[in-house]
MARMARDO-390067 format. One record per residue (C-alpha): x, y, z; residue in three letters. Coordinates in steps of 0.1 Angstrom, whole numbers, always signed. Example, Ala and Ser with C-alpha at 12.3 -4.5 7.8 and 13.67 -1.06 7.14 Angstrom:
2
{r {+123 -45 +78} 'ala'};
{r {+137 -11 +71} 'ser'};
END
This chain:
286
{r {-25 +300 -281} 'unk'};
{r {-41 +323 -253} 'unk'};
{r {-20 +328 -221} 'unk'};
{r {-26 +336 -184} 'unk'};
{r {-55 +311 -177} 'unk'};
{r {-71 +321 -145} 'unk'};
{r {-65 +289 -127} 'unk'};
{r {-78 +301 -95} 'unk'};
{r {-112 +302 -109} 'unk'};
{r {-116 +267 -115} 'unk'};
{r {-126 +256 -81} 'unk'};
{r {-153 +282 -80} 'unk'};
{r {-168 +272 -113} 'unk'};
{r {-166 +233 -101} 'unk'};
{r {-183 +239 -68} 'unk'};
{r {-209 +263 -80} 'unk'};
{r {-218 +239 -107} 'unk'};
{r {-221 +212 -78} 'unk'};
{r {-246 +231 -58} 'unk'};
{r {-261 +255 -85} 'unk'};
{r {-264 +281 -55} 'unk'};
{r {-239 +309 -48} 'unk'};
{r {-247 +308 -11} 'unk'};
{r {-237 +270 -8} 'unk'};
{r {-206 +274 -29} 'unk'};
{r {-195 +303 -10} 'unk'};
{r {-199 +282 +21} 'unk'};
{r {-179 +254 +10} 'unk'};
{r {-150 +275 -4} 'unk'};
{r {-148 +298 +26} 'unk'};
{r {-154 +329 +5} 'unk'};
{r {-181 +353 +2} 'unk'};
{r {-207 +352 -24} 'unk'};
{r {-192 +383 -40} 'unk'};
{r {-159 +367 -41} 'unk'};
{r {-172 +334 -59} 'unk'};
{r {-195 +355 -83} 'unk'};
{r {-162 +377 -93} 'unk'};
{r {-142 +343 -99} 'unk'};
{r {-168 +331 -122} 'unk'};
{r {-172 +362 -140} 'unk'};
{r {-133 +364 -145} 'unk'};
{r {-135 +327 -161} 'unk'};
{r {-164 +336 -183} 'unk'};
{r {-146 +366 -197} 'unk'};
{r {-115 +347 -204} 'unk'};
{r {-137 +319 -221} 'unk'};
{r {-157 +344 -239} 'unk'};
{r {-192 +329 -230} 'unk'};
{r {-214 +323 -200} 'unk'};
{r {-211 +296 -177} 'unk'};
{r {-245 +301 -157} 'unk'};
{r {-279 +313 -164} 'unk'};
{r {-290 +334 -134} 'unk'};
{r {-328 +329 -126} 'unk'};
{r {-348 +339 -99} 'unk'};
{r {-349 +304 -82} 'unk'};
{r {-310 +299 -88} 'unk'};
{r {-287 +290 -114} 'unk'};
{r {-285 +267 -143} 'unk'};
{r {-255 +258 -165} 'unk'};
{r {-255 +270 -200} 'unk'};
{r {-250 +245 -227} 'unk'};
{r {-213 +256 -231} 'unk'};
{r {-209 +254 -194} 'unk'};
{r {-226 +218 -193} 'unk'};
{r {-200 +208 -219} 'unk'};
{r {-172 +222 -202} 'unk'};
{r {-178 +207 -168} 'unk'};
{r {-168 +170 -172} 'unk'};
{r {-135 +180 -185} 'unk'};
{r {-128 +208 -163} 'unk'};
{r {-135 +183 -135} 'unk'};
{r {-111 +154 -150} 'unk'};
{r {-84 +179 -155} 'unk'};
{r {-88 +193 -118} 'unk'};
{r {-88 +158 -102} 'unk'};
{r {-57 +149 -122} 'unk'};
{r {-41 +181 -110} 'unk'};
{r {-51 +171 -76} 'unk'};
{r {-35 +137 -78} 'unk'};
{r {-3 +149 -91} 'unk'};
{r {+0 +173 -63} 'unk'};
{r {-9 +145 -37} 'unk'};
{r {+17 +122 -52} 'unk'};
{r {+43 +147 -52} 'unk'};
{r {+35 +155 -14} 'unk'};
{r {+38 +117 -4} 'unk'};
{r {+71 +116 -23} 'unk'};
{r {+88 +144 -8} 'unk'};
{r {+75 +139 +28} 'unk'};
{r {+100 +130 +54} 'unk'};
{r {+95 +97 +72} 'unk'};
{r {+104 +101 +109} 'unk'};
{r {+121 +68 +118} 'unk'};
{r {+130 +57 +153} 'unk'};
{r {+155 +29 +157} 'unk'};
{r {+178 +14 +184} 'unk'};
{r {+214 +19 +184} 'unk'};
{r {+221 -18 +180} 'unk'};
{r {+205 -20 +148} 'unk'};
{r {+226 +9 +132} 'unk'};
{r {+252 -15 +116} 'unk'};
{r {+224 -31 +97} 'unk'};
{r {+202 -1 +93} 'unk'};
{r {+228 +26 +80} 'unk'};
{r {+241 +7 +50} 'unk'};
{r {+203 +2 +42} 'unk'};
{r {+195 +38 +43} 'unk'};
{r {+225 +46 +21} 'unk'};
{r {+213 +22 -6} 'unk'};
{r {+176 +36 -2} 'unk'};
{r {+187 +70 -7} 'unk'};
{r {+206 +60 -41} 'unk'};
{r {+177 +36 -54} 'unk'};
{r {+147 +59 -43} 'unk'};
{r {+161 +96 -38} 'unk'};
{r {+125 +109 -32} 'unk'};
{r {+121 +90 +2} 'unk'};
{r {+137 +110 +28} 'unk'};
{r {+143 +95 +63} 'unk'};
{r {+146 +116 +95} 'unk'};
{r {+164 +91 +118} 'unk'};
{r {+163 +91 +156} 'unk'};
{r {+186 +69 +176} 'unk'};
{r {+178 +54 +211} 'unk'};
{r {+189 +27 +235} 'unk'};
{r {+150 +19 +238} 'unk'};
{r {+140 -10 +219} 'unk'};
{r {+102 -2 +215} 'unk'};
{r {+79 +26 +206} 'unk'};
{r {+47 +41 +218} 'unk'};
{r {+30 +58 +188} 'unk'};
{r {+4 +73 +211} 'unk'};
{r {+29 +96 +229} 'unk'};
{r {+56 +97 +202} 'unk'};
{r {+55 +115 +169} 'unk'};
{r {+72 +89 +145} 'unk'};
{r {+60 +75 +115} 'unk'};
{r {+79 +41 +118} 'unk'};
{r {+101 +24 +142} 'unk'};
{r {+123 -4 +143} 'unk'};
{r {+118 -24 +174} 'unk'};
{r {+137 -53 +191} 'unk'};
{r {+120 -80 +212} 'unk'};
{r {+99 -112 +209} 'unk'};
{r {+81 -120 +178} 'unk'};
{r {+47 -110 +194} 'unk'};
{r {+59 -73 +193} 'unk'};
{r {+38 -68 +161} 'unk'};
{r {+51 -53 +127} 'unk'};
{r {+69 -69 +98} 'unk'};
{r {+100 -92 +104} 'unk'};
{r {+133 -78 +92} 'unk'};
{r {+157 -105 +107} 'unk'};
{r {+159 -129 +138} 'unk'};
{r {+187 -126 +163} 'unk'};
{r {+213 -152 +158} 'unk'};
{r {+244 -151 +178} 'unk'};
{r {+280 -161 +170} 'unk'};
{r {+314 -152 +185} 'unk'};
{r {+335 -128 +163} 'unk'};
{r {+370 -113 +167} 'unk'};
{r {+395 -92 +147} 'unk'};
{r {+417 -110 +124} 'unk'};
{r {+449 -97 +144} 'unk'};
{r {+438 -114 +173} 'unk'};
{r {+429 -147 +157} 'unk'};
{r {+459 -175 +164} 'unk'};
{r {+472 -197 +137} 'unk'};
{r {+465 -226 +157} 'unk'};
{r {+428 -237 +162} 'unk'};
{r {+408 -219 +188} 'unk'};
{r {+410 -240 +218} 'unk'};
{r {+389 -234 +250} 'unk'};
{r {+423 -228 +267} 'unk'};
{r {+432 -204 +242} 'unk'};
{r {+398 -187 +241} 'unk'};
{r {+402 -182 +281} 'unk'};
{r {+432 -156 +274} 'unk'};
{r {+409 -132 +256} 'unk'};
{r {+387 -106 +271} 'unk'};
{r {+352 -114 +267} 'unk'};
{r {+330 -83 +252} 'unk'};
{r {+294 -87 +265} 'unk'};
{r {+268 -65 +247} 'unk'};
{r {+247 -62 +279} 'unk'};
{r {+256 -58 +314} 'unk'};
{r {+250 -96 +322} 'unk'};
{r {+266 -127 +306} 'unk'};
{r {+234 -139 +288} 'unk'};
{r {+242 -138 +253} 'unk'};
{r {+277 -157 +258} 'unk'};
{r {+260 -183 +280} 'unk'};
{r {+232 -191 +254} 'unk'};
{r {+260 -196 +229} 'unk'};
{r {+282 -218 +250} 'unk'};
{r {+251 -238 +262} 'unk'};
{r {+248 -250 +226} 'unk'};
{r {+283 -256 +221} 'unk'};
{r {+295 -277 +251} 'unk'};
{r {+327 -290 +236} 'unk'};
{r {+340 -254 +242} 'unk'};
{r {+342 -245 +277} 'unk'};
{r {+363 -211 +284} 'unk'};
{r {+371 -195 +314} 'unk'};
{r {+361 -161 +316} 'unk'};
{r {+387 -145 +334} 'unk'};
{r {+386 -112 +319} 'unk'};
{r {+352 -93 +308} 'unk'};
{r {+340 -63 +295} 'unk'};
{r {+304 -53 +294} 'unk'};
{r {+287 -27 +270} 'unk'};
{r {+253 -9 +270} 'unk'};
{r {+247 -22 +232} 'unk'};
{r {+258 -48 +210} 'unk'};
{r {+269 -21 +185} 'unk'};
{r {+295 -11 +212} 'unk'};
{r {+306 -44 +217} 'unk'};
{r {+310 -51 +180} 'unk'};
{r {+332 -18 +176} 'unk'};
{r {+354 -29 +204} 'unk'};
{r {+361 -64 +186} 'unk'};
{r {+370 -46 +155} 'unk'};
{r {+396 -27 +173} 'unk'};
{r {+411 -56 +188} 'unk'};
{r {+400 -53 +225} 'unk'};
{r {+388 -90 +227} 'unk'};
{r {+361 -116 +212} 'unk'};
{r {+326 -105 +212} 'unk'};
{r {+291 -123 +208} 'unk'};
{r {+272 -108 +181} 'unk'};
{r {+244 -112 +158} 'unk'};
{r {+251 -126 +124} 'unk'};
{r {+232 -100 +105} 'unk'};
{r {+245 -72 +122} 'unk'};
{r {+282 -83 +115} 'unk'};
{r {+275 -93 +80} 'unk'};
{r {+292 -63 +65} 'unk'};
{r {+321 -64 +89} 'unk'};
{r {+327 -100 +80} 'unk'};
{r {+326 -96 +44} 'unk'};
{r {+350 -68 +46} 'unk'};
{r {+373 -86 +69} 'unk'};
{r {+369 -63 +97} 'unk'};
{r {+361 -92 +118} 'unk'};
{r {+361 -131 +113} 'unk'};
{r {+339 -157 +126} 'unk'};
{r {+362 -185 +142} 'unk'};
{r {+333 -208 +148} 'unk'};
{r {+307 -221 +124} 'unk'};
{r {+281 -224 +146} 'unk'};
{r {+253 -198 +157} 'unk'};
{r {+225 -197 +180} 'unk'};
{r {+188 -181 +178} 'unk'};
{r {+178 -163 +208} 'unk'};
{r {+141 -161 +198} 'unk'};
{r {+141 -122 +196} 'unk'};
{r {+139 -103 +164} 'unk'};
{r {+140 -70 +148} 'unk'};
{r {+107 -57 +133} 'unk'};
{r {+95 -27 +115} 'unk'};
{r {+64 -10 +129} 'unk'};
{r {+43 +16 +111} 'unk'};
{r {+22 +42 +127} 'unk'};
{r {-12 +26 +133} 'unk'};
{r {-37 +41 +104} 'unk'};
{r {-5 +50 +79} 'unk'};
{r {+2 +15 +68} 'unk'};
{r {-13 +23 +33} 'unk'};
{r {+8 +55 +28} 'unk'};
{r {+26 +54 -3} 'unk'};
{r {+58 +69 +10} 'unk'};
{r {+61 +42 +41} 'unk'};
{r {+52 +14 +18} 'unk'};
{r {+80 +21 -7} 'unk'};
{r {+104 +27 +26} 'unk'};
{r {+93 -8 +39} 'unk'};
{r {+97 -22 +8} 'unk'};
{r {+134 -10 +5} 'unk'};
{r {+142 -23 +37} 'unk'};
{r {+131 -58 +30} 'unk'};
{r {+143 -60 -6} 'unk'};
{r {+177 -40 -8} 'unk'};
{r {+208 -64 +1} 'unk'};
{r {+239 -53 +16} 'unk'};
END
């Protein structure tokens, strides 16, 4: 079997066969006419026959060149397709996500790395809840807000109190006992706790001690360490509840109307890498 096939000559053959004109072929390939001609001569020498007949009015494919052309085109297109797919698989996905979503997102990324090692994610965390693709260079972003923020729904925010097992008393958690705890707030106000208590009017604790955090993740971490009782999203604490780091003392939960959504850079929605990434977030279970 002959070796050292001059692969870098194939594009010169295909483009010249398309135009049957060295000047136009050279322009498309960004080469000189002499360079294109030398490439074709190299390929002809390797093959052992001529690909073109040179005439005063231009070029014509020889019978051998005409027979070789479709096979060479098919092989070249296949090579480009393989290279394209390899490029897509190895491309890093730049993801922006709010810190409040980390408890849900990080285990997903760990699973995704195991299930689809070709998908690489470059994660940037922020306290912001949105994204501006016009000014930010991310490929995708997890956004938190109302349903009209666009993108693909990941999960709805649903709040419930959570507490460390070590702080939970053996007796039922009454309003009087609840009032003894430090209330951990995921925001600078008491909105989330107030929303849950409004839906559970049989529980009326007095908030003597309060601690406010900038993110829900910080409030959840404080609850795990036994600082007090936090109000948290059911999905975000699912793994903590499963592992016993936290317990849910009340069965009730309340939807806030907000949700977490995945938004992709406009124009890239059909990108194979982003599609695989989105599918992974939606299907992998914790």
